[in-house]
C-alpha positions in Angstrom: 107.6 103.6 99.4 110.1 106.3 98.4 111.3 106.6 94.8 114.6 108.2 94.2 115.6 109.2 90.7 119.3 109.0 90.2 120.3 109.4 86.5 124.0 108.7 87.0 126.2 107.4 89.8 128.0 110.7 89.9 125.0 112.2 91.6 124.9 111.9 95.4 121.8 110.2 96.8 121.8 112.9 99.5 121.5 111.0 102.7 123.7 109.1 105.2 122.8 105.8 106.7 124.1 103.9 109.7 123.0 100.3 110.4 120.1 100.7 107.9 118.8 103.9 109.6 118.7 107.2 107.8 120.8 109.6 109.9 120.8 112.8 107.9 119.5 114.3 104.6 120.9 116.8 102.2 118.4 119.6 102.1 116.8 119.6 98.6 118.7 116.5 97.6 117.5 113.6 95.5 116.5 111.5 98.6 114.6 114.3 100.3 112.7 115.0 97.1 111.9 111.3 96.8 110.3 111.1 100.3 113.1 109.7 102.4 112.9 110.7 106.1 115.5 110.9 108.9 115.0 108.2 111.5 113.5 105.7 109.1 115.0 102.2 108.7 115.5 100.9 105.1 113.8 97.5 104.9 113.9 97.0 101.1 115.9 98.4 98.1 114.5 97.7 94.6 112.4 94.8 96.0 115.3 93.2 97.8 115.0 92.9 101.6 117.9 94.4 103.5 116.6 93.7 107.0 119.4 91.2 107.8 122.0 92.9 105.5 125.3 94.3 106.8 125.9 98.1 106.7 128.7 97.6 104.1 126.4 95.6 101.8 123.6 98.3 102.0 126.1 101.0 101.1 127.4 98.9 98.2 123.8 98.4 96.9 123.0 102.1 97.2 126.3 103.2 95.7 125.7 101.1 92.6 122.0 101.9 92.1 121.0 104.2 89.3 117.7 105.1 87.6 114.6 104.7 89.7 115.6 103.4 93.1 112.7 102.1 95.1 113.1 102.2 98.9 110.7 100.8 101.5 111.3 102.4 104.9 109.6 102.5 108.2 110.2 104.5 111.4 113.0 102.9 113.3 110.9 102.8 116.4 108.2 100.8 114.6 110.8 98.4 113.3 112.2 97.8 116.8 108.7 97.0 118.1 107.9 94.6 115.2 111.2 92.8 115.7 110.9 92.5 119.5 113.9 94.8 120.1 111.7 97.2 122.1 108.6 96.7 124.2 105.6 99.1 123.9 104.9 101.4 126.8 101.3 101.3 128.0 99.8 104.2 129.9 
């Protein structure tokens, strides 16, 4: 679980997201300091599942969030395996 501390909406969160996956981080930004990682998929915001949530709704939730923002994430590859979108490769 990553915790981002955003005292006011005027502060940028410091990351970009596409279809629930963290695409980039602002070096030294609030998100990086809170433990957010590129390539991870957001699965929960402040205890609310966003697994089946649209991109626009995720952006709206994040844009309006202030104070302590609790994000549950997991590597996107793990998410794809757990949801059957990808098959494991056995050696």
